[in-house]
N, C-alpha and C positions, 0 to 999 in steps of 0.2 A: 436837170429835166423839170425844174420848177415851172408851173404854169399859173396864169391868171385866168380863172374860169368866168369872171364876171365882167371883164372889160368889153367884150363883144359877145356875139351869139355863137362863137366858136372858140376853142381853147387858144389862149395866147401863150406861146412857148417863150418863157423868159430865159431859157437856157437852150439846150439842144433842140434843133428845129428840123433840119434837113435830113433826108435819107440819102447818104452819099455812096450808095451802092445799089445793086439790083434788088428789087423788092422781095425776091424769093429768099434773100438772106435772112429776112425776119423769121421764116420757117426754120432756118438752120439754127438760129439763136435759141429757139424753144423746142427744137427737135420735133417739129410738126410742119411738114411741107404744105399743109392745108391752110395754115394761118393767113398767109398773104391773100388767099382767095376771098376770105371774109372781110377784108379791109379795102377801103377805097383810097386811091392816090391821085395826085395831080403831078404832071411833069413840070419841073422848074429848071430849065436849061439842062445841064447834064445830070441833075439830081432829081429827087422826088420829094414831095411833101405829103403828109397825111391830110385827109379831108375830114374836118370836124373831129379831129383826133390828134394825138400827140405821142411822142416817145414816152412821156410820163404815163399816159393811159395804157400804152402797149405793155410796159413792164408791170403796171398795176394789175392788168387783166390776165396776162399770160405767164408771168413768173412769180409775182408776189404770193398768190394763193398756195403755192407748194412750199413756201418757206416762211410764211407769215408767223407761225407759232414758234419759230426758232430765232426770230429777230429780237434783240434787246434794245429798246429805245432809250433815248436820253442818257446814254452812257458814253463817256469820252475815253478812248484809249490813251493811257499816259506813258506806258513803257512796255517793252517786249524783251524778255530775257530768253535768249536761245542758247545759253551756255551749257545747259545740261541735256539730258536725254529727252526731256519734255520742254516744250516752249511755254513759258509762263507769260500771260498777258495781264497786265494790271490796268484796270479802268476805274472810273469814278464809281462803278457799281460793284467792284470787288476784284478778286484774283481768279483767273481761269487758266487751265492747263490743257495742252493739246499736243499731239505728235507733230503736227505741222500747222502753219497758219498762212493765210493769204492776205496780203496788205493791199487795200484798194483805195487808200485815202488820196485826195488830190496832192500832186507833187509839191505844191507850195507849202503844205503842212509839214512835209519832211524837210524841205529846204529851210524852213524857219525853226526847225527843232521841235516840232509839236509832239513827237514821240521819241522817248529816250530808249536807246538800244544797248543791250548788254550781251555779249561784248559790242564794242562800237562796230558800225558797218565796215566792211572791207574798204580799203582805200579806193579801189576802182569804182565801187558803187557810190561811196560818199562824194567822190570828185564829180561823178556824173550828175548826181543830185544838185550839188552846189553850182556847177557850171551850166546847168540847163537854163535856157531863156524862156521864162514863163510870161506870156503876154497877159496884161490886164484884160478884163472882160466887162463889157457894158452893152445892154440892150434897152431900147426904148420903142414905144409904139404910140403913134399920133393918129387920132381919128379926125377926119375932115368930112364936111358935108357933101363934097363931090370929089371924085378921083382924078384930079387935075395932073397928078404926078406920073401916070402911066405905069411903066415897069420900075421906075426909080432910076438910080444911077450910083456909080462908085465915085467916091471922093479920092483924088490922087493922094497917096501917102509916100513921102520920100525921106529916107530910102525905103524901099518896099519891105525890107526886113524888119522895119520898126512897127508894122501893124497893118490893119485894114479898117476901112470905114465905108459902109454900104447902106444906101437907102433902097428899100425894096417893097413891093406890093405884098403886104402880109396877109391880105385876104384872097390871094390868088387861088382860084378853084374852090373856095369855101362856100359857094352858094349863099352869100350873105349880102345884106343891104348896107352893111357897115363898110366904110372906106378907111382902111387902116394902112398907114405907111409905117413899115418897120425900120428901125435904125440898128444896125449891127456894127459894133466896133470892138477891136482888140488891139492890144499894144498901146502905143503912145496916144492915139485918138481916144481910146477908152480911158486912159489915165486922166486926160484933160476933162473929159465929160463927167467922170465920176467925182470930180471935185466941185461940181456945180450943184446948187440947190435946185429943187423942182422948178421954181420960177425962172431961175437963171438958165436951166436947160431949155425950157420953153422959149425964152427969148433968143437964145443962141441958135437953136434948131430952126425956128421960124425965120430968123434973119438969113440963115444959110439957104433955106428953101426959097425964100422970097427972091433972092438973087437969081436963082435958076428959073423960077416959075413966075416971074413978074408980079410979085406981091400976092399971089393966090393963096399961099400958105397961111398968112395972117388973116386973110379975108374969110377963109373957110375952115379955120381951126375950131375944133370942138373940145377935145380933151386929150390927155396923154398919161402914160404910166411908164415906169422905168425899173430896171434892175441893175444894181451895182454889185458885181460879184466880189469885189474887194472887201465889201462890208460883211460878207457872210463868214462867220468865225471859223467854220469847219471846211471852207473852200479857199478863201483868201485871194482869189485871182481868177484869171481866165483859163488859159490852157497853154501847153507847150507850143512854142513858135513853129509855124509851118516850115521854117527855114533851118530848123535844128539839124545837126549832123546825125545821120542815121546810125552811126556807130555809137554815139552817146545814147540814143534811144534804145538800141539793142542792149546796152549795158544796164540801163534802167530796168529792163524787163527780165534780167537774169535772176535766178533764185540764189539763195545763200545756204550752203551746207545741207541741202536737201531738207531744210526745215522752214525757211522763210521764203515765200513766193510773192510775186507782185502781179497785180492785175488792174487794168484800167486803160484809158485812152493814151496815157503817157508811158505805159510800161508794156511795150510791144516787142516784136521781133526786129524792129527797125525798117521793115518794108513799108509800113504805113502807120500813122498814128493820129490821135486826137479826132476821133469820130465815134459815134455810138456803136456802130457795128465793129470797129476795131477794138473798142473796149470790151465788148462781149466776146470777141474772138480771143483776146488776150486772157480773159477769165477761163475760157474753155481750155486754152493751152496750159494755163497754170494748173488747173484741176487734172488734166491728163498727165502732166509731168509729175505732179504730186502722187498720183495713184500708181504710176509706173515704177 
């Protein structure tokens, strides 16, 4: 949910951007149906986007205040021991004990062994983690002096299971004089883009846009910024493939021994996954299961 607040006169979402559900779901997330009434939205095809606001702002304003004093910052979890009556969590800040824990780290962290478990995770859970296809993630934003690009376009990716690449009007509905074209890429396209330097990215993107828009991209280019999610040490990638097997996703979301629970966009019930609202719903499900 990282944002760049300085690139334009509206928040630039470097991570989660779209509301892929009905806006009233925002109220369900924070247990207050009035929330969505106080926020402005713009329709974007089948989804919605915030107006001069972001998912980051939403959680900062409506959820963070209630838990701010309980968050420990700059501490990395190293191991989780759930062999005894209590669950012991070892982090760079010390050792903590609890009756139950909820794990919400990005799946790539578990896939790469970022947390040691004692005992080892059950075979079904471990296999689901290791067999999951996690797409690389990359976003970029280019500002131009005129909006020659319209609504943008999708770049064909073959096979479709290997990822997505989309150019889109990032300033849609933002009541802004800035003309910002967003570039969203996951999977193979994101892997290729993430290997480029900032200057190489500029050359690559402008060349691709010039082919479509008759050289207008280079003529009207002003500046750009980007976010490579592979380089974030506590994230390490994009998200679970849209084409993943729902049964594997369901396995990822299952708890272990009524002690260890999982929440996040990749740990759901298998019905849907990898969106902000499904991540929030999975957290609610984990808490309800834990309390029951």
